[in-house]
C-alpha positions as CSV (number, residue, x, y, z in Angstrom):
1,M,-32.6,-26.0,29.7
2,R,-34.0,-22.1,29.6
3,E,-31.1,-21.7,31.2
4,R,-29.1,-23.4,28.2
5,E,-31.8,-21.3,25.7
6,E,-30.9,-17.8,26.6
7,T,-27.1,-18.4,26.6
8,G,-28.1,-20.1,23.2
9,Q,-30.1,-16.3,22.3
10,L,-27.5,-14.6,24.1
11,W,-24.9,-16.3,21.7
12,R,-26.3,-15.5,18.3
13,K,-27.0,-11.9,19.3
14,E,-23.5,-11.7,20.0
15,K,-21.6,-13.5,16.7
16,K,-24.5,-11.2,14.7
17,M,-21.9,-7.8,16.0
18,L,-18.1,-10.3,15.7
19,P,-16.3,-8.6,12.5
20,K,-16.4,-11.2,9.7
21,P,-12.8,-12.6,9.7
22,G,-12.4,-11.1,5.8
23,V,-11.5,-13.1,2.7
24,F,-7.4,-12.9,1.7
25,H,-7.6,-10.4,-1.9
26,F,-4.7,-9.8,-3.6
27,L,-3.1,-5.9,-3.4
28,W,-4.1,-5.9,-7.1
29,E,-7.3,-7.5,-7.1
30,I,-8.2,-4.0,-5.2
31,C,-6.4,-1.3,-6.6
32,S,-8.0,-3.0,-9.3
33,G,-11.3,-2.3,-7.9
34,A,-13.1,-6.4,-8.0
35,V,-13.2,-6.0,-4.0
36,D,-16.4,-4.5,-3.0
37,E,-16.9,-1.4,-0.9
38,G,-17.6,-2.0,2.9
39,S,-15.9,-5.3,2.1
40,T,-14.0,-7.4,4.7
41,V,-10.1,-8.5,2.9
42,R,-6.8,-9.1,4.3
43,T,-4.3,-8.7,2.3
44,F,-0.2,-7.8,2.7
45,G,2.4,-5.5,0.9
46,R,5.3,-3.3,1.6
47,L,5.3,-0.8,3.9
48,T,5.8,2.3,1.6
49,N,5.0,5.5,3.3
50,Y,3.4,5.5,6.7
51,D,1.9,9.6,8.3
52,A,1.3,8.4,11.5
53,R,-0.7,12.9,11.8
54,I,-2.9,12.2,9.1
55,S,-3.1,8.1,10.2
56,E,-2.2,6.6,7.3
57,A,0.1,4.5,5.1
58,A,0.3,2.4,2.3
59,L,1.5,-0.8,1.4
60,S,3.2,-1.8,-2.4
61,V,3.6,-4.1,-4.4
62,H,4.9,-5.8,-7.6
63,H,3.2,-8.4,-9.7
64,N,3.3,-9.1,-13.2
65,S,5.3,-5.7,-14.7
66,N,3.4,-3.0,-12.8
67,D,3.7,-1.5,-8.7
68,Y,0.5,-1.1,-6.5
69,R,-0.4,1.1,-4.1
70,L,-3.1,0.6,-1.8
71,Q,-3.4,3.0,0.8
72,V,-4.6,2.3,4.1
73,L,-6.6,3.9,7.2
74,T,-4.3,3.4,10.6
75,S,-6.2,5.7,13.4
76,L,-8.3,1.9,14.9
77,V,-4.1,1.2,14.8
78,E,-2.4,3.2,16.4
79,P,0.5,3.7,17.8
80,F,1.5,1.8,14.7
81,E,5.2,1.4,14.8
82,A,6.1,2.0,11.5
83,R,9.1,0.2,10.0
84,I,9.6,1.3,6.6
85,G,9.7,-1.6,3.7
86,T,8.9,-3.8,5.8
87,E,6.5,-6.6,4.7
88,Y,3.0,-6.0,6.1
89,M,-0.9,-7.0,6.1
90,A,-3.5,-5.8,6.7
91,L,-6.9,-7.1,8.3
92,G,-9.9,-4.6,7.2
93,E,-12.6,-2.7,5.0
94,M,-12.5,-1.6,2.1
95,E,-13.6,1.8,0.8
96,S,-12.8,4.1,-1.5
97,T,-12.1,8.0,-1.5
98,T,-13.5,11.6,-3.8
99,G,-13.0,9.2,-7.1
100,N,-12.9,5.8,-6.3
101,V,-9.7,5.4,-4.9
102,P,-9.6,2.0,-2.5
103,V,-9.1,1.8,0.6
104,I,-8.5,-0.1,3.4
105,Q,-10.0,0.6,6.6
106,A,-7.1,-1.7,8.8
107,R,-8.3,-3.4,11.6
108,L,-4.7,-5.0,12.3
109,L,-1.6,-4.5,11.0
110,I,1.3,-6.7,11.8
111,D,4.2,-7.0,10.3
112,A,5.2,-10.1,8.2
113,D,8.8,-10.4,8.3
114,G,9.7,-13.5,7.8
115,V,6.5,-14.8,6.3
116,D,7.3,-16.3,2.3
117,L,4.8,-14.8,0.6
118,P,5.7,-16.9,-2.7
119,L,3.9,-20.0,-0.8
120,L,1.1,-17.1,0.9
121,E,0.2,-16.9,-2.3
122,H,-0.1,-19.6,-4.0
123,A,-2.3,-21.0,-0.8
124,I,-3.9,-19.2,-1.3
125,Q,-4.7,-20.1,-5.2
126,E,-4.9,-23.4,-3.8
127,Q,-7.3,-23.0,-1.8
128,R,-9.1,-20.6,-3.6
129,K,-9.1,-23.7,-6.0
130,Y,-10.6,-26.0,-3.2
131,F,-13.6,-22.8,-2.6
132,Q,-14.4,-23.4,-6.4
133,Q,-14.7,-26.7,-6.5
134,R,-16.4,-26.9,-3.2
135,D,-19.2,-24.5,-4.9
136,R,-19.4,-26.8,-7.6
137,S,-19.5,-30.8,-6.2
138,A,-22.8,-28.7,-3.3
139,L,-24.5,-27.2,-6.8
140,E,-24.8,-30.4,-8.5
141,T,-25.6,-32.8,-6.0
142,K,-28.7,-30.2,-5.6
143,R,-28.9,-30.9,-9.0
144,T,-29.3,-34.5,-8.5
145,D,-31.9,-34.5,-5.7
146,R,-34.0,-31.8,-7.2
147,R,-34.1,-34.7,-10.2
148,D,-35.0,-38.0,-7.7
149,V,-37.3,-35.6,-6.3
């Protein structure tokens, strides 16, 4: 029994050390400043620029008649075989540079060619709706439970 408790304590310590999985945010949301610095995010866009000397890349996307561009720091994913014009998915932490320009420090950058991006966008929207409904239901349940007491 004691061994199991010690293992549980070790697991909890290790669990705290794991990075967060990241929440999907669209490039236009990130570029508009809707995502807080330090947040762990997942996003996707077309690789439009890569400079190996300074470990920086740029993802871009066209949405609602606007072009959005996000700088991606690639030092944690080097060596990185960049293919300009290819769709990529990024997972990492949000940072901001001087002038409050959002930047993502990527810890994962993968080729997303072959992924149906409009379908992925739709799935993300549906997931958000589900989470909002679930949270609303949980809040209503708590209110009902308080009235019953």
